[in-house]
ROPABA-150135 format. One record per residue: residue in one letter; x, y, z of N, C-alpha, C in turn. Coordinates in steps of 0.02 Angstrom, whole numbers, plus 50000, padded with zeros to 5 digits. Last residue first. Example, Ala and Ser with C-alpha at 12.3 -4.5 7.8 and 13.67 -1.06 7.14 Angstrom:
2
S506424988850354506844994750357506455000250394
A506604971650390506154977550390506604983550390
//
This chain:
595
S508935413651093508755419851111509325424751109
T509485401851052508735401951048508495408851070
P510865398050936510595401151000509795401650993
Q511115381750862510975388950857510645392450919
V512475371850867511745372850892511645380050893
G513695366750833513315370750781512565371950805
L514545360550915514095355950875513575360250834
D515235371050966515625366950924515135362950881
T514235377851040514495381050986514855376050936
L513885367851131513375370351091513685374451028
A515205365151198514835360051161514275363151111
E515505377851262515945374951204515545369851165
G514415379251346514505384551301514945381451236
M514605367351428514035367451381514085372951326
I515715371251493515785365051452515205365651400
A515305382351567515865382951521515865377651472
S514235377251636514115383251593514725383251544
F514815367851721514335365751671514275371251613
V515575375951797515935371351757515405369351703
P514565382451874514985386551829515405381951779
A514015371051946513595374851896514095379551852
A514925365752043514765361951978514435366951924
A515165373852158515715370152130515525367752062
T513915380752177514505384752180515085380752141
S512845372052173512755378452142513435382452132
G513235361152252513275360852178513195367152142
H514355367452387513735364652360513745364952285
Q515905361452457515485366352421514875363252399
A516715352152510516295355352553515825359952523
T516975337052409517045344652423516565346652474
G516845324952346517295325252404517465332852415
Y516745327452171516635323252225517135324852285
I515745334852058516315336552095516285332252156
G515055332351902515035330251971515735331452000
V514025337151769514635338451805514605336451874
Y513275333751619513305331951688513985333551712
C512305339651477512925339351512512835337751588
L511625338251316511545336951390512235336351424
V510935346151185511505343651212511465343751289
K509805345251041509955346451115510625343451134
Q508925352750918509545349450933509735350951002
D507775359750926507655352850902508335348950918
S507485370151074507855368751004507785361250994
G507055371951201506865377151148507255376051079
A508535368851306507855367351287507705372451229
N510055360651343509735366351313509025364551289
F510195353051509510235352951437509955359251411
G510995346051661510515349951623510605349851547
V511665344451827511455341451759510935345451727
F512885345951946512405349651903512255345551842
S513535343252112513405341452040512915346152012
S514535336952239514185343252212514145342852138
L514495326352357514535325852281514125331952254
F515335331552507514765331152460514975328852389
H515655333552660516025328652606515435327052556
N515255338452778515575342652728515985338352676
E515405322752860515285329752867515655333752816
Q514675308052799515235311752808515105319252811
Y513345299352880513595302852826514165306952850
G513205282052949512965289052944513225292652882
G514615271952959513905273252972513765280352966
T515935270752924515785269252995515035270453010
T516035275452801516165268352807515985266052874
S514725287252758515295285852791515435277452798
A513945293252609513915289052669514655287552697
Q513755309952568514105303752553514175299352618
E512565320952509512965319152559513165311652542
G512485330552362512335324352392512805322452449
T511785342652286512285342252342512135336152383
G511375348652129511435342952177511995343852226
T510385357652015510945357352057510875350752103
K509715356251852509635355551921510315354551961
G509055364551707509405359851743509315359651815
V509095373051543508745370551601509135365451641
I509365387251439509685381051485509245379451537
D509275393251297508775391651348509015385551385
Y510635404851257510285398351256509765397651309
G511275416551274510925415351209510585408951203
D512385411551390512185416351355511885414651284
V512005399551503512465400551441512085405951401
K511955396451680511705399651616512305400251560
A512345392051802512365387351745512215390251680
K512085400651903512765400151875512885395351816
K510755396651941510845402751902511575403051871
G510185386152017510635384951957510825391251917
T509315389152115509985387252135510465386052074
G508375401052022508445396952077509145395752095
D507965407151907507835410651969507905406552026
Q508485400051796508285407351784508235410551855
V508615386951837509215390651814509085398051806
V507365383651889507995382651929508485386851902
V506565385551778506545390351836507115389951880
R506875374451705507025380851679506985386151730
M506355363951776507095364951774507295371151749
D505005365851749505255366351819505985367251821
D505025362851614504805368851636505045370751707
T505425348751624505825353551587505635360951606
V504245343851679504855343751718505385349151686
A503355344951571503235348151640503845348751678
A503925337751473503875344851454503785348251529
A503805325051527504475327451509504425335151507
A502395323251530502765323551590503475326251586
E502165324051393501885328851434502255329151500
A502755311651352503075317951324502785323751369
S502885300251490502565303551434502915309751420
I504405289851509503825294451535503495297151478
A505005280151425505085279651498504565283951533
Q504995271951285504625277651314504625276651389
S506605267051220505955265451245505625271651287
G507565266651064507445268251136506765266151158
E507935262750938507545268950948507445270551017
G509645256450908508895255650924508545262850934
W510905258050868510785257250936510065257450959
D511915252850739511165254150755511105253150830
E513285259650658513035255650718512365257450732
K513745258250486513495262350544513155257650592
E515155251850405514485249950430514265254750492
A516395252150366515895256050321515185255150351
G517075251850524517245251050449516725255550409
K515795257050617516325251650612516495249950546
Q515155271550701515315267850637515855263150646
V514935274850833514495277450783514595272950724
L515195271651003515315269050936514775271750894
F514755276451126515265279951094515365277551020
H513175279351214513635275151176514175279351143
P511645276351302512245280351295512825276151258
T510095273351229510695270351262511325274751250
T508625282851283509095279851233509715277051269
L506975285451317507565283351346508055279951294
V505865298651297506175292451266506885291051293
G505355310451338505185304751378505485298151349
G505905320351258505145318951249504965312351285
N507255321551289507065318551227506305316351222
A507465326451416507575330451360507335328451300
V507085314751484506695321351494506805325851438
A508085306451446507355304851421506935311151436
G509155311751506509125312451439508425310751411
V508935308251638508805315551620508755316351546
A509295294651616508635296451636508475303451620
R510685296051573510185293251531509495294651550
V511245302551682511265306051619510795302751571
L511025293051781510625299551787510645303251716
Q511925283151739511185282151741510745288151745
V513105289651746512845288251682512155286551677
S513405289551879513095296251851512845294651781
P513015274751967513505278351925513145284351886
F512115275552127512225273152058512745277352019
A511135274352273511805275752242511855272552176
I510135279752402510145276452336510805278952302
G510075287452510509805280752524509835277052452
Q509485302752426509845298652480509645291852491
G508675310252337509345308052321509765305352371
F507405313252371507845318852365508595316652359
S506835300752371506475306052331506995311652326
M507475292152460507625291452390507385297952349
S506715295752575507425297752573507685297352498
G505435290752541505535297752571506225300252557
V505605277352515505315282052465505485289352483
S506195272352642506475271152573506255276352525
A505695271752769506105277652751506325277552671
G505075260052786504635266052792505005272052767
T505845250352659505675251552727505215257752727
Y505845238052523505755245152548505595245052628
Q506005226352468506435227252524506395234852551
D505285225452360505115221152406505545221852468
R505955234852267505295236252300505135231952359
P507715235852301507175233552262506515234552301
T508825249452312508415245352353507875242752308
V510295250852226509605252952229509155247052260
I511765253652178511475251252237510795254052245
G512455249152013512235253852070511965249852127
P512985242251905512235243651908512005248351963
A514475247951816514115246151876513375247151878
E515565244451684514915247751705514655244051770
G516745239851624516685240751694516085244251720
P516965247351463517165242251514517005244851583
F515705253751358516335254751394516445249751452
D514415256451293514985252651267515645254851299
I513035255651403513565259351373514155255151349
G512065249351471512245246051404512755250251367
T511655253351593511385257051541511485253651468
T511135242551728511625245851678511305248451624
S509955249251846510145244151798510695246951758
G509605258751930509795252751962509965247351914
V508475266551829508855267251884508925260651919
G507655266151713508305262951707508745263751771
L506365271351708506935276551694507675273251698
K505745259951751505565262851683506175267651665
E506135259651887506315254551840506295256351769
L505545271251935506325270951937506485265051889
G504205267751927504445273351889505175272951886
A504095257152013503955255551948504275261351902
A504335264752132504795259552117504735257452040
F503215272852134503895275952138504425270452112
K502085264452136502255268852079502905271452078
D502415258652269502335254852207502515258852145
A502495269952366503075265152349503065261252280
G501915286052317501865279452347502405275052324
I501715299852296501675295552237501595288052263
T501885304852424501235305752393501175300652334
M503235302952441502795298852482502085299652458
G503685312252349503835305352340503395300952381
V503205324352403503035322052339503045314752333
T504025324152522503285324452525502985322052460
A505295324652471505045319052518504325318752516
A505195337452414505325331752371505125325752410
G505115345752532504575345952479504635339452433
A506245342952599505645341352633505075341152581
N507185348152506507175341252526506555338752553
S507025360052386506765358452451506775350552459
S507545368852287507825362452300507685360152370
R506845379552246507155380352308507565374152324
R506405374352122506765380852122507145381152184
M505675363152161506305361952122506665368352126
I504635368552235505055363552265505735362652227
E504055376552130504375379652192504825374752227
T503595366252049504065370852027504415373952079
P502585360052136503195356752114503745360752082
T502215372952260502075369152197502695364852181
M501985374552431502445374152380502135370452321
D501775382852582501455379752525501855379852465
M502795379852728502615383852663502195379652622
T503305382452897502905378652846502755383152792
T504955387752939504255388152944503945383752891
D506335387952917506055385252984505325386152996
R507645384652807506935386452816506665383152882
G508965381952775508815383852840508095386152858
D509305376952651509305384452660509115386452733
D509115363252649509785366152662509805373452671
D507725356752749508045359952685508695362952702
S507575340652832507445348052822507815350552762
V506905326252906507195329152843507025336452843
M507145315553033506785321553012507215325552961
D506965297753041507375304253039506925309753017
D506435285553031506555287853097506915294453098
G505425289652895505665283752935505825286153013
V505425305852899505555300752847505865294852880
K504545319952931504785313752960504825308752910
V505125335952888504685330852872505005324352899
K505205353252936505505346552939504965341152931
A504395363252901505135364752895505445357752905
P503085356652790503335359152853504095360552846
V502145360852654502785357452672503075360552739
T500845356852563501005360552632501615357252656
F500775358352393500915354252449501095358552509
T499805358952245500115362452300500195357852359
S499805358052067499745354952129500135358752186
N500035363251941499635367451991499585364452063
R500615353651868501005360051878500635364351931
N500285339051960500275342751901500605349551916
I500465321352019500505328852029500405331851964
T500065309151982500055310652053500065318152064
G500265304751854499625308951868499555310551936
T501305297951821500835293751858500235298751869
D502135308751774501985303051726501435299151753
Y502325317351884501945319351830501665313951779
G503075308451961502485311451991502065313351933
I504195305751885503705300051900503105302851923
A504715318451876504555315451818504055309951832
M505025321152016504505324851983504255321451926
T506065311652025505485311052072504885314652041
L506965316151930506645309651922506055309451963
I507375328451992507065328451931506695321651914
K507965324652109507315327252114506945327652043
F509285321052086508775315752081508035317952084
T509985331552119509905331152048509355325852039
S510205331052258509595334852227509495334252159
G511025315552270510775321452302510255324552257
P511665303252230511675309052185511415315652217
E512885292952297512175295852313512095302552279
Y513775283752172513725288752218512985290652238
S514835271152101514155273352124514225278452183
D515835269851956515805271152029515095273652042
S515875267551815516045262151859515895263351930
V515485278851744515195272351727515315267951778
S516115289751801515355290551784515055283951761
T517365285351810516925284351870516225285451852
L518195276151700517755281851700517275281151756
K519855270551734519155269751732518775275951719
L521255273951742520995269851686520245268751683
A521485280151863521505284051798521245280151736
D521365270551954520865275151954520855279251891
N522515262051925521845259451913521285265051915
T523655271651821523465269351886522755265751876
L524875278551732524465272551729524325269951799
T525675288651717524995290851736524525284051743
S526845283451663526845285351735526125287751762
T526765281851533526555276451576526525278251649
D526105292251417526615292951475526355286751527
T525205291051321525855292351297526385292351356
P523965290551380524215285151355524915285351324
D523525297951530523935299751470524265293151433
F522085300551620522595295651601522875298151531
L521575309551768521535307851699522145303251680
P520795304551924521335307351883521275305151813
L519255311551852519965312251878520155306951931
S518505308451689518525308651767519185309251793
C517475311651543518075311051580518025310351655
A516765313551388516765310151453517465309851484
A515825319051253516425320351295516255316651358
I514715313851181515115318751147515785320051185
V513915299451156514275302951214514785307251172
E512255297751098512945298151080513325302051133
G510915296651110511275293551159512035293951144
S510045303751027510345297751004510705293651051
A509505313651111509135310551060509365304551030
P510585318651193510075314351225509635310751168
D512235317951176511605320251129511045315651152
T513205322551317512825318151269512375321551225
V514535322751426514125326551379513855322251329
M515105321251590514905317351534514375321951492
V516405321451715515975324851671515705319951613
N516885320451892516795317351817516325321551779
G518195320552015517575322651984517545319451913
S518985321052181518915319152107518335321852079
V519135328152299519465322152286519525320152214
A519365346552304518915340452297519435334352293
K519515360252308519935355952355519525349152359
A518985367752209518535365452262518905361652315
D520105369552128519825375352158519375373452218
A520295356052080520785359552116520535365552158
V519015354352013519265349552071519825352952111
A519185363951917518645364351968518815360352024
A520265359951843520295366751873519805366551926
T519785348051785520415348151822520415354251863
L518605352551712518565348151769519165348051816
Q519205359951614518705363351662518675358651727
E519965350651542520265356351574519805359851631
E518975341151506519585339351543519895345051583
A518175349551423517925346151481518495343751527
V519045354051324518765358451370518515355551431
Q519255340751261519825345051288519545349851341
Q517965337551213518275333151264518885336951302
V517725347851128517325347451184517685342951240
N518675342751030518725349951056518315350651121
I518285330250995518945331051031519005338251059
D516875322451019517155328250993517735330351027
L516405305351002516765310851037516915316750993
S515845294350935515425300550946515785306150978
T516985286550821516675287450888516255293650888
V517315274150702517145281450716516745281950776
I518635262650670517985264350701517955272550710
D519385251250561519355258050586518685258550618
T520005234550585519455239050564519485245950598
G521675228250557521065229550591520545234050559
D522445218750416522365224250457521665224750493
K523135203650416522505206950400522405212650443
A524755198250351524335200750407523685204050380
E525105184150248525045191550259524585192750320
K526295172850268525565173250280525385180550294
I527625166850177527295172850211526555171950208
Q529075157850181528405157550171528025163050207
S530705156950105530255158950152529555159050131
A532355150850066531655151050054531265153750111
G533715162350047533445156850074532655157050065
G534405173550006534115169349959533785163749981
A535355172550148535235176350090534965171850032
V534625167650302535015165650248534895169350181
P534595178650442534215175350386534715173150329
T535525173750586535405178650533535025174750481
G535945164250684535325167550692535085172050637
D537025156650662537105163150698536465167050703
L536565146050582536745145050652536775151350695
G535315154550476535945151050495536035149450563
R533665152350428534145156050465534725151650477
E532225154250320532805150350343533315155350372
M530605158550389531185159850347531725155050366
V528965162950390529405157350403530025158050356
M527885175150450528475174250399528955168650423
E526185179050476526805175650493527255174450434
G524965190850546525235186650491525845183150515
D523625194550650524295195150633524515189450586
T522125203050611522425196550625523135196350603
G521295216550702521455212750645521705205550659
S520915224550813521555221350810521775218750740
L519675231050813520275235350793520915230950784
E518795220850844518695224250780519345227950762
S519325216550967519215211550912519155214750845
D519195228451051519835225551029519815220650970
Y518305237551100518215235251028518865232751001
Q518675238251234517895236951218517865234151140
L519995241951229519785235551252519085233451229
E519945254051174520355249551141520215242951166
L519015260551255518775258651194519235253451156
G519695255051411519375259651370519105256451305
S521115243251415520575247551446520295251951389
L521885235051336521785233851399521325237551442
G522045228551171521785233351212521685230751288
H523605221751115522855221451126522645226251177
G525015221251099524565224951053523885224651059
D525675215251194525525210951143525105214451089
R525875225151289526405223751251526245219151190
G524205232951280524725229051312525325228351269
L523535249651260523685243151234524245240051279
F522185260251328522905258951303522995251251290
G520905272451305521265267351332521915266151310
L519945282651265520255278151217520565272251249
V519605288951389519085284951352519445280551298
Q520865293351424520535289051470519925285551432
G521235301551318521625294951331521235290351379
G520765314151288520365307851275520675301351290
V522315320251274521635322151272521235316051249
A523695317651268523335314651327522565315851316
G523875318651096524205317451162523715313951211
Y523225318650977523065323651026523375322551091
P523785307750912523945314350880523725319850929
Y524525294550968523955298150987524065305950967
V524985278050909525135284850922524475289050932
R525655261750921525015266050932525295273450945
K526615252850802526525255950868525945260550868
V527375238350724526905244250722526815246850799
D528775231850634528305232350694527855237850682
P530085221150561529505226350553529005226050617
L531665220350645531095217350620530495222450609
T533435221250634532815224050646532265219550617
Y535005216550728534575217150669533925220250687
V536685214150768536055217950778535625219050723
G537805207850715537405204350766536795208050791
E539345217850705538835213750674538395211050737
I540205231750680539905227950734539305224250706
K540865241750611541005234750594540745230450652
N540525254850624540975252550672541175244850664
Q539565255450524540165259250516540695257250563
A538585246850584538915244450527539545249150512
L538175255450692538465248850710538855246250651
E537605265950613538215266950654538585260250675
S536565258650555537025262050508537715263350553
T535705254350661536085249250622536605252250578
V535355266950714535675262250755536115257550711
S534665273050602535255276250631535675271750671
T533625264350597534055264850535534735267850563
A532945267550719533235260850701533725260750650
V532575280650688533065279350744533345272750734
D531685278750581532295283050570532805281350626
T530625271350644531025268650586531705272250581
D530555270050821530465274250762530935271550706
V530315254850892530745259950884530545263650822
Q529615243550953529295249150934529735255050929
R530815236451078530245236351031529995243051012
K532515231951098531925237151106531405236451053
L533045219151099533385224651128532915230451141
Y532765201651118532495208451094532905213851135
A533855189051052533605192351113533325199751089
F534585173950998534025178950988533835182451052
T535505164851037535625167850975535045172950955
T536255165751203535735163751153535845166751085
T536715170351335536965164751299536345162051255
Q536885188651334536535182251349536795177051306
S537435200651315537855195651342537515189251356
L536505209951281537035208051224537405202551247
T535785211151397535525208051347536035205551289
E536755218251474536535211751495536235207651444
L536945229751401537495225051402537245218551431
Y535955239051412535955234851353536465229151358
D536225246051525535605243651516535525238851463
S537605250651509537425244651553536705241851548
A537425262351439537685256251407537545249851443
S535835270251486536585268751488536745262751453
G534595279051389534835274851441535595274651446
G534395279851207534345282851271534505277151331
L534665275651077534015273551110533895277051177
K535915280751044535365281551001534705280651030
D536735277651159536775284751125536145285751084
A536495264651178536315269551229536335276451200
L537035258751060536295258251079536055263451131
V538335261951073538045264451017537215264251032
A538695254851189538775261651186538355264851129
A538425241251149538085244551202538095252151205
A539475239351058538805239451031538355242451087
A540595240651138540505245851089539805245851064
N540355228851217540415235751246540305241351198
K540455218651126539845220351157539845227051190
D541105214450985541285219451034540645222151070
T540425203950925541115202850942541365208550998
I539055194950907539315201950929539935201050956
A538445182650895538785185850838539085192450851
K537895179751020538445175450997538795178450938
P536745188051019537345189751063537965185851042
N535875195050900536145188050914536815189150951
C534505205850936535205204150920535345196950931
Y533295218350882533495212550911534225210450899
L532085231150872532805228950871532915223250909
T530745234050768530965231450835531695229050826
R530045249050694530485242950696530625240450769
C528455254050620529105255850656529555249250653
E527025261750558527495256850552528165258850590
V525665266250670526145267550624526685262450616
S523975267750711524575263750712525035265750655
T522995279750809523185276050749523775271750753
A521735289750878522255284750890522385280650829
L521075300250823521235300550900521765295550914
V520855310750691521175304450712521355305050784
N519285317350650519925318750679520235312050704
G517985316550609518535313350565519195314950589
N517105320750695517235325550642517805322750598
R517015311750795516405312150758516535316750698
D518645303250791518045307150824517505308450779
Y519295287050760519125293950739518635296850789
I520545275450762519995277350802519905284850781
T521125262350654521205269350674520515270750716
G521695245850685521225250350659521275257050689
R523375239650677522765241050715522315246250684
K524105229750566524045236250580523345236950615
A524845214550629524315217250592524285225050615
T526535209150627526005211650660525455215650619
L527075194250591526985200450552526395203950585
T528255184350681527545187450677527555193550637
V529265172850610529265179350635528525181750624
S530045156850631529485160550614529515167650647
S531415147750553531095151750614530585155150588
T532415133750505531905138250494531645141850557
A534125131950468533555130050509532995135250488
V535705126650430535155130150395534525127650428
S536535119250510536805125650482536295129850450
Q536055107650555535865113550589536065120050557
A536725099150471535995099150473535705105350501
K538065101550503537835102950431537055103350435
D538075097050631538245103850621537965106150549
S537775083450614537315087650652537445094650635
L538945079450543538305079550505537775083650544
S539915081150644539955084850583539285085250538
Q539445072550738539465079850752539485083350690
A539575059750674538915062550698538895069850709
D540645051350628540515058250587539835061850617
I540675041750726541235045150708541095052050675
V539245038350746539725039550799540275043850776
Q538445037450628538115038850691538585040550752
L539305034850518538825040250516538605041950585
W540045023550568540395029650543539925035750548
V539035014550587539445016250648539835022650628
L538555012950458538135015650508538555018050569
R539635006550394539445014150370538995017250424
G539684994950465540274999850472540025006550447
V538504989750424538614990550497539204995750503
V538854987150288538234991450306538304994050378
L539894978650290540014985550263539464990150282
A539344967450348539854971050386539974978050356
F538474964050247538184965550314538694969950354
L539394959950153538964965250139538654967750207
V539964948250214540384954450197539964960650187
C538844940350227539274942550284539634948950278
V538644937350092538084940550139538464943650200
L539794930450062539554936650026539104940550067
L539674919150138540234923650149540094930450117
P538524912550078538554915050145539054919850167
L539034910649938538504915149952538484917350027
P540834910949907540274907149928539704911949952
L541504920149772541414918549843540814915049856
R542624916749629541894916449655541894915749730
S543484917849482543484920049556542744920349579
K543984903749380543564909949388543534911349466
P545614899349303545054898349353544614904449366
A545974897649138546074901149200545414900149247
T546064880349067545794887049069545934890649134
R547144869548979546934872249042546634879049031
G547784864248862547024862948874546754865748940
G549034867948847548954861148873548244860048888
R549234880048797549414879148863549224872348896
R548774878948669549494879748674549694878648748
R547444877948695547754871848672548514872848686
R547224891748731547084886348775547484880048757
E547474897848608547984899348668547844893848719
R546484893148532547114891048511547594892548569
E545384899448599545404892448596546154890148576
Q545624913448573545704910448642545744903148642
G545454913048439546144914448467546204912548531
R544124910948429544544905748400545274906548428
L543684922648484543514916248519544034910548495
A544094931848392544384932148460544264925548495
E543334928048283544044927648275544354927048344
D542074932148333542214924348320542974923148317
Y542284945848325542184942748394542324935148386
S542284948748196543004948948229542884945648298
S541084938448114541324944548150541974943448177
T540364934947962540814932548013541164938948048
G539464939447864539174938947932539694935847980
R539964942647741539684936147752539424934447816
R540494955347769539824954947723539544948047730
R541524951847841540964955747871540384955347834
R542274945747739542054941547794541484945047832
A542604956547660542194951047633541884947047690
G543344964547747542714966747724542274961747698
R544404955247747544034956547813543384960147796
D544844955747618544614949747649544234951047706
S545274968847610544734966347566544434960447598
T546364968747700545794973147710545164971047675
S547164960447623546934958547689546354962147708
Q547364967947509547044961747501546744959647567
R548074978547558547424979947529547004973147521
R549184971947601548734975647649548054976247617
D549744967247481549494961947530549034965447579
R550034979547431549554975547392549254970847444
S550994984547511550404988047508549884984147474
S551734969847585551704974947538551044978247541
M552414966847752551854965347700551824971647656
//
């Protein structure tokens, strides 16, 4: 075909397109010409019957299910489990505990917890050797954990951050995989064992198990958070994997009434005194009687929260709160207070006191061996610490007034101190009094209670007759704690009269060794016999004690010292300890000398 013909053909096709005749029509006419050429027959169409088609499709579906669930099940399971999620607790930082001067007594610091995936550790012996070298112990101590048939096992909790970093670095240098770290916190005590008994300790879950850590656990604990992360089959986090974090809420700080310096002196003095007196134990409590704040408190044996070997039931409790003793002659303060308050006695009252006074079926005599009858004022009874004289005063007061007076002073009832395990004591109720009850209780026998009750009652004498609640908590977060104003247990006049009697005890009586130079110290000795489990009283087994405070000043400090299980009297065993602790407390708290 010539170029002219080609142009004409192209022109004709363009004309046909313009007239609306498509090449598709030409294709149809071509197919018709082909059909005629073959004799009018068309190619048969391929079509399956509908029932057969349904059966084929069903077979395909069933086959696919069999493949997925049977033949390829393990492969799919491995793929599904190759990325899983796990949650890790984000430990809240526990609140800090401060003393009254802002010194940190207990706080929480960031650290790490080491854990491992035993299945990912190729050289377990080498890993165990590194752990033993860095963390202490022997390699065998860690080998058992490293050999567990699991993908997660704790190696050691609360590891210092620098130590944990050293462990992971050395393992990496030795190309040992499978040991990892998690964020953690741990409790530290800047003053070591000092105050540990009051502060208490934490369990492995980070919650308080004793002391103030237990008493204020809900405030100190805060709320733990959580991190949900993707992990591979080997237990390691997936790089770049999705994670969800619920932030931890830190605990609340608290300020206590403790003075760490007075606390330390109290612990040292008590430890030495118990050893010198060959005693079983002892306890000390120092308070501000106007507010009820506890400045120091301890009992033997002491507890060191940094050393678990000191963890015993006896070490975890304050016996001044939890254990009841017969107080002995320190109780005469309360007998005289009730006498003055009820108007039964006054400073000029005189009692004829025989050498022995019948109390119930027993005859009561004085420890000084007096064998003659004497006329005594209340002051002289206190100065001499006369048992017969105190019994005479008690029986003069009478059972009803005596019982009512004890109740007003809180004897036989818990004080409400914010410390776990407070006991109410063993005090005979009025309706169960016998003929011996008032006489024997008047000088501190036949009655038993924790020394915190005596501290509170004598505190009322120091505080113009007002009874306050002994306590440790001063402030919680930014909120100051309100412990109330207290109740009037005895009149101010009665309190002043007893204080004058107590002054004579220290100046010219059994309490001379309790003096503190420059201060007007008042107080009372006690030598309480202790009941035997087989009946009666133990021979030469006393609670030797002293309780007193500084008078003549608006700012007062009260101290109680009890030495339990000694043959020595309170004037010898307890009074000198009182003097040493009071001297520290008065100086440390800035109380000005009065003379």
